[in-house]
DSSP file (Angstrom, degrees, kcal/mol; ACC not computed):
  #  RESIDUE AA STRUCTURE BP1 BP2  ACC     N-H-->O    O-->H-N    N-H-->O    O-->H-N    TCO  KAPPA ALPHA  PHI   PSI    X-CA   Y-CA   Z-CA
    1    1 A M              0   0    0      0, 0.0    43,-3.2     0, 0.0    44,-1.0   0.000 360.0 360.0 360.0 145.9    0.0    0.0    0.0
    2    2 A I  E     -ab  24  45A   0     21,-2.4    23,-2.7    41,-0.2     2,-0.4  -0.944 360.0-148.3-118.5 136.5    1.1    3.5   -0.8
    3    3 A Y  E     -ab  25  46A   0     42,-2.4    44,-2.9    -2,-0.4     2,-0.5  -0.871   6.2-166.2-101.7 137.7    0.3    6.7    1.2
    4    4 A V  E     -ab  26  47A   0     21,-2.5    23,-2.9    -2,-0.4     2,-0.7  -0.990   5.5-170.5-119.0 119.2   -0.1   10.1   -0.5
    5    5 A V  E     +ab  27  48A   0     42,-3.1    44,-2.8    -2,-0.5     2,-0.3  -0.909  31.3 128.0-115.1 104.0   -0.1   12.9    2.0
    6    6 A D        -     0   0    0     21,-2.1    23,-0.1    -2,-0.7     6,-0.1  -0.955  51.0-148.5-157.6 133.2   -1.1   16.2    0.3
    7    7 A D  S    S+     0   0    0     -2,-0.3     2,-0.9    44,-0.2     3,-0.1   0.524  83.6  87.9 -83.3  -4.7   -3.7   18.8    1.1
    8    8 A D     >  -     0   0    0      1,-0.2     4,-2.7     2,-0.0     5,-0.2  -0.842  66.5-163.2 -92.6 103.8   -4.0   19.6   -2.7
    9    9 A V  H  > S+     0   0    0     -2,-0.9     4,-2.4     1,-0.2     5,-0.2   0.867  86.0  51.0 -59.5 -40.6   -6.7   17.1   -3.7
   10   10 A I  H  > S+     0   0    0      2,-0.2     4,-2.1     1,-0.2    -1,-0.2   0.931 112.1  46.3 -64.9 -45.3   -5.9   17.3   -7.4
   11   11 A M  H  > S+     0   0    0      2,-0.2     4,-2.4     1,-0.2    -2,-0.2   0.917 112.0  52.0 -62.7 -43.0   -2.2   16.8   -6.9
   12   12 A A  H  X S+     0   0    0     -4,-2.7     4,-2.5     1,-0.2    -2,-0.2   0.911 110.4  47.8 -60.6 -43.3   -2.9   13.8   -4.5
   13   13 A K  H  X S+     0   0    0     -4,-2.4     4,-2.5     2,-0.2    -1,-0.2   0.866 110.1  52.6 -67.0 -35.7   -5.1   12.2   -7.1
   14   14 A C  H  X S+     0   0    0     -4,-2.1     4,-1.9     2,-0.2    -2,-0.2   0.916 111.2  46.4 -64.8 -43.1   -2.6   12.7   -9.9
   15   15 A I  H  X S+     0   0    0     -4,-2.4     4,-0.6     2,-0.2    -2,-0.2   0.930 112.5  50.5 -64.1 -44.6    0.1   11.0   -7.8
   16   16 A A  H >< S+     0   0    0     -4,-2.5     3,-1.1     1,-0.2     5,-0.4   0.913 110.1  49.7 -59.8 -43.4   -2.3    8.2   -6.9
   17   17 A R  H >< S+     0   0    0     -4,-2.5     3,-1.3     1,-0.3     4,-0.3   0.871 106.1  56.7 -63.2 -37.1   -3.1    7.7  -10.6
   18   18 A A  H 3< S+     0   0    0     -4,-1.9    -1,-0.3     1,-0.3    -2,-0.2   0.614  85.9  81.6 -71.2 -11.1    0.6    7.6  -11.5
   19   19 A C  T X< S-     0   0    0     -3,-1.1     3,-0.9    -4,-0.6    -1,-0.3   0.439 103.0-123.9 -77.1   2.4    1.1    4.7   -9.0
   20   20 A G  T <   -     0   0    0     -3,-1.3    -2,-0.1     1,-0.2    -3,-0.1   0.863  66.0 -44.0  65.5  43.0   -0.2    2.4  -11.8
   21   21 A G  T 3  S+     0   0    0     -5,-0.4    -1,-0.2    -4,-0.3    -4,-0.1   0.482  96.5 141.4  84.7   1.0   -3.1    0.7  -10.1
   22   22 A R    <   -     0   0    0     -3,-0.9     2,-0.4    -6,-0.2    -1,-0.3  -0.351  66.9 -87.9 -70.1 158.2   -1.4    0.0   -6.8
   23   23 A E        -     0   0    0     -3,-0.1   -21,-2.4    -4,-0.0     2,-0.4  -0.567  56.3-178.0 -70.0 123.7   -3.4    0.4   -3.6
   24   24 A V  E     -a    2   0A   0     -2,-0.4     2,-0.4   -23,-0.2   -21,-0.2  -0.978  19.2-162.3-129.4 136.8   -3.2    4.0   -2.6
   25   25 A K  E     -a    3   0A   0    -23,-2.7   -21,-2.5    -2,-0.4     2,-0.4  -0.980  14.3-150.4-116.6 132.2   -4.6    5.8    0.4
   26   26 A I  E     -a    4   0A   0     -2,-0.4     2,-0.4   -23,-0.2   -21,-0.2  -0.867  12.1-173.8-106.2 133.1   -4.8    9.6    0.3
   27   27 A Y  E     -a    5   0A   0    -23,-2.9   -21,-2.1    -2,-0.4     3,-0.0  -0.985  18.6-153.1-126.4 137.4   -4.5   11.8    3.4
   28   28 A G  S    S+     0   0    0     -2,-0.4    25,-0.4   -23,-0.2     2,-0.3   0.522  77.0  20.2 -88.2  -6.8   -5.0   15.5    3.5
   29   29 A N  S  > S-     0   0    0    -23,-0.1     4,-1.6    23,-0.1     5,-0.1  -0.979  78.2-106.1-156.4 168.9   -2.9   16.2    6.5
   30   30 A A  H  > S+     0   0    0     25,-0.7     4,-2.5    23,-0.4     5,-0.2   0.839 113.4  56.9 -67.3 -35.7   -0.1   14.8    8.7
   31   31 A I  H  > S+     0   0    0      2,-0.2     4,-2.6     1,-0.2     5,-0.2   0.936 106.8  48.3 -64.7 -46.7   -2.3   13.9   11.6
   32   32 A E  H  > S+     0   0    0      1,-0.2     4,-2.2     2,-0.2    -1,-0.2   0.913 113.1  49.1 -58.3 -43.4   -4.6   11.7    9.5
   33   33 A A  H  X S+     0   0    0     -4,-1.6     4,-1.7     2,-0.2    -2,-0.2   0.913 112.1  46.8 -64.9 -43.5   -1.6    9.9    8.0
   34   34 A M  H  X S+     0   0    0     -4,-2.5     4,-1.1     1,-0.2    -1,-0.2   0.904 112.3  50.2 -67.4 -40.6    0.1    9.3   11.3
   35   35 A E  H  X S+     0   0    0     -4,-2.6     4,-1.1     1,-0.2     3,-0.4   0.892 108.6  53.2 -63.9 -38.5   -3.1    8.0   12.9
   36   36 A A  H  X S+     0   0    0     -4,-2.2     4,-3.5     1,-0.2     3,-0.3   0.873 104.4  55.8 -64.3 -36.2   -3.6    5.7   10.0
   37   37 A M  H  < S+     0   0    0     -4,-1.7    -1,-0.2     1,-0.2    -2,-0.2   0.799 108.2  47.6 -68.4 -26.5   -0.2    4.2   10.5
   38   38 A S  H  < S+     0   0    0     -4,-1.1    -1,-0.2    -3,-0.4    -2,-0.2   0.691 121.9  35.7 -85.7 -17.1   -1.0    3.4   14.0
   39   39 A D  H  < S+     0   0    0     -4,-1.1    -2,-0.2    -3,-0.3    -3,-0.2   0.817 119.9  38.8-100.0 -40.0   -4.3    1.8   13.1
   40   40 A D  S  < S-     0   0    0     -4,-3.5     2,-0.1     1,-0.2     0, 0.0  -0.292  99.7 -73.5-100.1-176.9   -3.6    0.1    9.7
   41   41 A E        -     0   0    0      1,-0.1    -1,-0.2    -2,-0.1    -2,-0.1  -0.433  62.4 -93.0 -71.3 158.2   -0.6   -1.7    8.3
   42   42 A L        -     0   0    0     -2,-0.1    -1,-0.1     1,-0.1     2,-0.1  -0.431  41.7-109.9 -73.0 146.9    2.4    0.4    7.4
   43   43 A P        -     0   0    0      0, 0.0   -41,-0.2     0, 0.0     3,-0.1  -0.418  10.3-138.8 -72.2 153.5    2.7    1.8    3.9
   44   44 A E  S    S+     0   0    0    -43,-3.2     2,-0.3     1,-0.3   -42,-0.2   0.761  89.0   5.5 -76.7 -26.3    5.4    0.4    1.7
   45   45 A L  E     -b    2   0A   0    -44,-1.0   -42,-2.4    28,-0.1     2,-0.4  -0.988  66.1-153.1-157.1 147.5    6.0    3.9    0.4
   46   46 A M  E     -bc   3  75A   0     28,-2.0    30,-3.2    -2,-0.3     2,-0.6  -0.996   5.6-157.3-131.1 132.1    4.8    7.4    1.2
   47   47 A F  E     -bc   4  76A   0    -44,-2.9   -42,-3.1    -2,-0.4     2,-0.5  -0.949  27.6-169.9-101.1 121.0    4.6   10.5   -1.1
   48   48 A L  E     -bc   5  77A   0     28,-2.8    30,-2.8    -2,-0.6     2,-0.3  -0.954  20.3-148.5-127.3 122.5    4.7   13.5    1.2
   49   49 A D  E     - c   0  78A   0    -44,-2.8    30,-0.2    -2,-0.5     3,-0.1  -0.614  10.2-152.0 -77.3 145.1    4.0   17.2    0.6
   50   50 A I  S    S+     0   0    0     28,-0.6     7,-2.9    -2,-0.3     2,-1.4   0.894  82.5  63.0 -85.6 -44.9    6.0   19.4    2.9
   51   51 A L  S    S+     0   0    0      5,-0.2     2,-0.3     6,-0.1   -44,-0.2  -0.648  73.4 156.7 -89.2  88.9    3.7   22.5    3.0
   52   52 A L        -     0   0    0     -2,-1.4     2,-0.3     2,-0.2   -23,-0.1  -0.735  50.1-101.3-109.1 157.3    0.6   21.0    4.6
   53   53 A V  S    S+     0   0    0    -25,-0.4   -23,-0.4    -2,-0.3    -1,-0.0  -0.628  98.9   1.1 -72.4 136.0   -2.3   22.7    6.5
   54   54 A G  S    S+     0   0    0     -2,-0.3    -2,-0.2   -25,-0.1     2,-0.0  -0.605 133.8  17.4  82.0-147.2   -1.6   22.1   10.2
   55   55 A P  S    S-     0   0    0      0, 0.0   -25,-0.7     0, 0.0   -24,-0.1  -0.358  89.2-130.6 -57.6 133.8    1.5   20.2   11.1
   56   56 A D     >  -     0   0    0    -27,-0.1     4,-1.7    -5,-0.1     3,-0.3  -0.161  24.9 -93.3 -82.8 179.1    3.8   20.3    8.1
   57   57 A G  H  > S+     0   0    0     -7,-2.9     4,-2.5     1,-0.2     5,-0.2   0.822 123.8  57.8 -63.2 -32.9    5.6   17.4    6.3
   58   58 A F  H  > S+     0   0    0     -8,-0.4     4,-2.4     2,-0.2    -1,-0.2   0.880 104.5  52.7 -65.3 -36.0    8.8   17.9    8.4
   59   59 A T  H  > S+     0   0    0     -3,-0.3     4,-2.4     2,-0.2    -2,-0.2   0.919 110.1  47.8 -63.6 -43.3    6.7   17.4   11.6
   60   60 A L  H  X S+     0   0    0     -4,-1.7     4,-2.9     2,-0.2    -2,-0.2   0.916 110.8  51.1 -64.0 -42.7    5.4   14.1   10.2
   61   61 A L  H  X S+     0   0    0     -4,-2.5     4,-2.3     1,-0.2    -2,-0.2   0.920 111.2  48.5 -59.0 -43.7    8.9   13.0    9.2
   62   62 A N  H  X S+     0   0    0     -4,-2.4     4,-0.8     2,-0.2    -2,-0.2   0.914 112.5  48.0 -62.9 -44.0   10.1   13.8   12.7
   63   63 A E  H >< S+     0   0    0     -4,-2.4     3,-0.8     1,-0.2     4,-0.3   0.924 112.2  49.0 -63.2 -45.5    7.2   11.9   14.3
   64   64 A M  H >< S+     0   0    0     -4,-2.9     3,-1.4     1,-0.2    -1,-0.2   0.884 107.0  55.9 -62.2 -38.9    7.8    8.9   12.0
   65   65 A A  H 3< S+     0   0    0     -4,-2.3    -1,-0.2     1,-0.3    -2,-0.2   0.712  97.6  64.6 -67.3 -19.5   11.5    8.9   12.8
   66   66 A S  T << S+     0   0    0     -4,-0.8     2,-0.4    -3,-0.8    -1,-0.3   0.539  96.4  63.6 -84.0  -5.6   10.7    8.6   16.5
   67   67 A Y  S <> S-     0   0    0     -3,-1.4     4,-2.1    -4,-0.3     5,-0.2  -0.972  76.2-139.9-121.5 134.3    9.1    5.2   16.2
   68   68 A A  H  > S+     0   0    0     -2,-0.4     4,-0.5     1,-0.2    -1,-0.1   0.873 100.9  48.1 -59.8 -39.8   11.0    2.1   15.1
   69   69 A D  H >4 S+     0   0    0      1,-0.2     3,-0.7     2,-0.2    -1,-0.2   0.935 117.6  38.5 -71.6 -44.5    8.2    0.7   12.9
   70   70 A T  H >4 S+     0   0    0      1,-0.2     3,-1.5     2,-0.2    -1,-0.2   0.723 102.5  72.6 -79.0 -20.4    7.4    4.0   11.0
   71   71 A A  H 3< S+     0   0    0     -4,-2.1    -1,-0.2     1,-0.3    -2,-0.2   0.734  92.1  58.8 -64.3 -20.7   11.0    5.0   10.7
   72   72 A S  T << S+     0   0    0     -3,-0.7    -1,-0.3    -4,-0.5    -2,-0.2   0.491  77.5 109.6 -89.1  -2.2   11.5    2.3    8.1
   73   73 A V  S <  S-     0   0    0     -3,-1.5     2,-0.2    -9,-0.1   -28,-0.1  -0.619  71.4-128.0 -76.0 122.2    8.9    3.7    5.7
   74   74 A P        -     0   0    0      0, 0.0   -28,-2.0     0, 0.0     2,-0.4  -0.522  27.6-159.3 -70.8 136.0   10.6    5.1    2.6
   75   75 A V  E     -cd  46  93A   0     17,-2.8    19,-2.9    -2,-0.2    20,-1.0  -0.958  14.6-162.4-123.4 133.1    9.4    8.7    1.9
   76   76 A V  E     -cd  47  95A   0    -30,-3.2   -28,-2.8    -2,-0.4     2,-0.3  -0.970  21.6-138.2-110.3 120.1    9.4   10.7   -1.3
   77   77 A L  E     -cd  48  96A   0     18,-2.5    20,-3.4    -2,-0.5     2,-0.5  -0.601  13.5-165.4 -77.5 136.8    9.0   14.4   -0.8
   78   78 A V  E     +cd  49  97A   0    -30,-2.8   -28,-0.6    -2,-0.3     2,-0.3  -0.955  34.5 136.2-122.8 107.8    6.7   16.1   -3.3
   79   79 A T  E     - d   0  98A   0     18,-2.2    20,-2.1    -2,-0.5    21,-0.3  -0.948  62.0-137.8-151.9 162.4    7.2   19.8   -2.9
   80   80 A S  S    S+     0   0    0     -2,-0.3     2,-0.1    18,-0.2    18,-0.1   0.378  77.6 105.2-101.8  -0.6    7.7   23.2   -4.6
   81   81 A L  S    S-     0   0    0      1,-0.1     2,-0.9     2,-0.0    -2,-0.1  -0.479  83.8-108.6 -76.2 150.3   10.4   24.1   -2.0
   82   82 A N        +     0   0    0      1,-0.1    -1,-0.1    -2,-0.1    -2,-0.1  -0.728  42.5 170.1 -80.0 109.3   14.1   24.0   -3.1
   83   83 A M    >   +     0   0    0     -2,-0.9     3,-2.0    -4,-0.1    -1,-0.1   0.258  23.6 140.9-104.2   9.5   15.4   20.9   -1.3
   84   84 A E  T 3  S+     0   0    0      1,-0.3     3,-0.1     3,-0.0    -2,-0.0  -0.288  71.9  11.6 -58.6 131.3   18.8   20.9   -3.1
   85   85 A G  T 3  S+     0   0    0      1,-0.2     2,-0.6    -2,-0.0    -1,-0.3   0.439  94.1 124.8  83.7   0.1   21.7   20.0   -0.8
   86   86 A R    <   -     0   0    0     -3,-2.0     2,-0.8     2,-0.0    -1,-0.2  -0.832  48.1-154.6 -96.5 124.0   19.5   18.8    2.1
   87   87 A D        +     0   0    0     -2,-0.6     3,-0.2     1,-0.1    -3,-0.0  -0.857  26.7 159.8 -98.4 107.5   20.2   15.3    3.3
   88   88 A L    > > +     0   0    0     -2,-0.8     3,-2.0     1,-0.1     5,-1.6   0.078  34.7 117.4-112.0  20.9   17.1   13.9    4.9
   89   89 A S  G > 5 +     0   0    0      1,-0.3     3,-1.9     3,-0.2    -1,-0.1   0.793  66.7  66.9 -62.6 -27.8   18.0   10.2    4.6
   90   90 A E  G 3 5S+     0   0    0      1,-0.3    -1,-0.3    -3,-0.2    -2,-0.1   0.696 100.8  51.6 -65.9 -16.1   18.0    9.9    8.4
   91   91 A Y  G < 5S-     0   0    0     -3,-2.0    -1,-0.3     2,-0.1    -2,-0.2   0.241 127.4 -99.3-100.8  10.6   14.2   10.6    8.2
   92   92 A G  T < 5 +     0   0    0     -3,-1.9   -17,-2.8     1,-0.3     2,-0.5   0.550  69.9 154.3  86.0   7.1   13.6    7.9    5.6
   93   93 A V  E   < +d   75   0A   0     -5,-1.6    -1,-0.3   -19,-0.2   -17,-0.2  -0.586  14.4 171.9 -75.1 120.7   13.6   10.3    2.6
   94   94 A V  E     -     0   0A   0    -19,-2.9     2,-0.3    -2,-0.5   -18,-0.2   0.481  61.7  -8.2-106.7  -7.0   14.6    8.4   -0.5
   95   95 A G  E     -d   76   0A   0    -20,-1.0   -18,-2.5     2,-0.0     2,-0.4  -0.977  54.2-129.8-177.3 167.0   13.9   11.1   -3.0
   96   96 A V  E     -d   77   0A   0     -2,-0.3     2,-0.5   -20,-0.2   -18,-0.2  -0.999  13.9-165.3-134.1 130.2   12.4   14.5   -3.8
   97   97 A L  E     -d   78   0A   0    -20,-3.4   -18,-2.2    -2,-0.4     2,-0.5  -0.970  19.2-135.3-114.2 130.0   10.0   15.3   -6.7
   98   98 A E  E >>  -d   79   0A   0     -2,-0.5     4,-2.2   -20,-0.2     3,-1.1  -0.735  10.8-141.6 -84.7 125.2    9.5   19.0   -7.6
   99   99 A K  T 34 S+     0   0    0    -20,-2.1   -19,-0.1    -2,-0.5    -1,-0.1   0.841  98.1  53.9 -55.5 -36.5    5.8   19.6   -8.1
  100  100 A E  T 34 S+     0   0    0    -21,-0.3    -1,-0.3     1,-0.2   -20,-0.1   0.762 122.9  23.5 -73.1 -24.7    6.4   21.9  -11.0
  101  101 A T  T <4 S+     0   0    0     -3,-1.1    -2,-0.2     2,-0.1    -1,-0.2   0.489  88.2 119.5-122.3  -5.3    8.4   19.5  -13.1
  102  102 A M     <  -     0   0    0     -4,-2.2    -5,-0.0     4,-0.0   -24,-0.0  -0.284  42.5-159.5 -68.5 151.3    7.5   16.0  -11.9
  103  103 A R    >>  -     0   0    0      1,-0.1     4,-1.4   -85,-0.0     3,-1.3  -0.855  32.9-105.5-124.6 159.9    6.1   13.5  -14.4
  104  104 A P  H 3> S+     0   0    0      0, 0.0     4,-2.5     0, 0.0     5,-0.2   0.870 120.6  57.9 -53.8 -37.5    4.0   10.3  -13.9
  105  105 A E  H 3> S+     0   0    0      1,-0.2     4,-1.7     2,-0.2     5,-0.1   0.791  99.9  58.1 -66.7 -25.0    7.1    8.2  -14.8
  106  106 A D  H <> S+     0   0    0     -3,-1.3     4,-1.2     2,-0.2    -1,-0.2   0.907 108.7  45.3 -67.0 -41.5    9.0    9.9  -11.9
  107  107 A V  H  X S+     0   0    0     -4,-1.4     4,-2.2     1,-0.2     3,-0.4   0.941 111.6  52.1 -64.4 -48.3    6.3    8.6   -9.5
  108  108 A R  H  X S+     0   0    0     -4,-2.5     4,-3.3     1,-0.2     5,-0.3   0.834 100.3  63.5 -59.9 -33.5    6.4    5.2  -11.0
  109  109 A H  H  X S+     0   0    0     -4,-1.7     4,-1.7     1,-0.2    -1,-0.2   0.938 109.2  39.4 -55.3 -48.3   10.2    5.0  -10.7
  110  110 A Y  H  X S+     0   0    0     -4,-1.2     4,-2.5    -3,-0.4     5,-0.2   0.890 114.4  53.5 -70.5 -39.1    9.8    5.1   -6.9
  111  111 A V  H  X S+     0   0    0     -4,-2.2     4,-1.7     1,-0.2    -2,-0.2   0.943 111.9  45.2 -59.5 -47.7    6.7    2.9   -6.9
  112  112 A D  H  < S+     0   0    0     -4,-3.3    -1,-0.2     1,-0.2    -2,-0.2   0.854 116.1  47.2 -64.8 -34.5    8.6    0.2   -8.9
  113  113 A Q  H  < S+     0   0    0     -4,-1.7    -1,-0.2    -5,-0.3    -2,-0.2   0.840 122.8  28.9 -77.2 -34.0   11.7    0.6   -6.7
  114  114 A Y  H  < S+     0   0    0     -4,-2.5     2,-0.3    -5,-0.1    -2,-0.2   0.451 108.3  66.5-114.1  -0.9   10.0    0.4   -3.2
  115  115 A T     <        0   0    0     -4,-1.7  -113,-0.0    -5,-0.2   -70,-0.0  -0.849 360.0 360.0-121.5 161.0    6.9   -1.7   -3.6
  116  116 A K              0   0    0     -2,-0.3    -4,-0.1     0, 0.0    -1,-0.1   0.431 360.0 360.0 -91.7 360.0    6.3   -5.3   -4.3
């Protein structure tokens, strides 16, 4: 299962569609996503927007890193922020997609690499 955490519904649906028929759950904020991880099975991969309403994506990354089970979830940041030169691998970040330039095949690359 793949999580898409983005408060932009259109962007979230585009990312979900690009996941090529895989099971995807969409969450509009960090709190919903974190609660789902404690109730459901863990996602194989998460696409995470940084600029969210309420707690931002960095807050969710920090929260996930504080628990052994959620710390192992690979995360792809989807953002319009310039993340160049920032190493966030300690938070499980395996890649960054720029909202303005990302393509469906960029999403599929991570889906193919991190899901079964």
